[in-house]
C-alpha positions in Angstrom: 10.2 -6.7 -6.3 11.1 -9.8 -3.8 13.5 -12.2 -5.5 10.9 -14.6 -5.0 8.9 -12.4 -6.7 11.2 -11.1 -9.3 12.2 -14.9 -10.9 8.7 -15.5 -11.0 8.2 -12.5 -13.2 11.8 -14.0 -15.2 9.7 -17.0 -15.8 6.3 -15.9 -16.6 8.5 -13.7 -19.2 10.0 -16.6 -20.9 6.9 -18.7 -21.5 4.6 -16.1 -22.0 5.1 -12.7 -23.6 2.0 -11.3 -22.7 2.5 -12.0 -19.3 5.2 -9.1 -18.9 2.1 -6.8 -18.8 0.5 -8.4 -16.4 2.3 -9.5 -14.2 3.7 -5.7 -14.3 0.0 -4.9 -13.4 -0.6 -7.2 -10.7 3.0 -5.8 -9.6 2.0 -2.3 -9.4 -1.7 -2.9 -8.3 0.0 -5.2 -5.4 2.1 -2.4 -4.4 -0.8 0.2 -4.5 -3.0 -1.6 -2.1 0.4 -1.7 0.3 0.6 2.2 0.3 -3.2 2.5 0.6 -2.8 0.1 4.0 0.3 1.6 5.1 -1.4 5.6 4.7 -4.5 4.1 6.3 -2.5 2.8 9.2 -0.4 6.5 9.6 -4.3 8.1 9.0 -5.6 6.2 12.3 -2.0 6.5 14.1 -2.7 10.5 14.1 -6.3 10.4 15.2 -5.3 8.0 18.0 -2.7 10.8 18.7 -4.7 13.9 18.7 -7.6 12.1 20.5 -4.7 11.3 23.6 -3.4 14.7 23.5 -6.7 15.9 25.2 -8.1 18.0 22.4 -10.9 15.4 22.0 -12.1 13.4 19.0 -13.3 17.1 17.3 -9.9 18.1 16.5 -8.7 14.9 15.5 -11.3 14.4 13.0 -10.1 18.1 11.7 -6.8 17.5 11.8 -6.9 14.5 9.4 -9.5 16.1 7.1 
């Protein structure tokens, strides 16, 4: 959690106790989304690297699956 997110989280919790749950869920969902995007980028890079290695797209597709 970044410093600005932490400050926002603290101020929400001070004014609304239920904000703890909402802010926590939102932070977890945001982190999960970032993780999914990072994994997708890595998969695409692996496919590109394998395709460029001379094995062709079929070998790359099998390696990712």
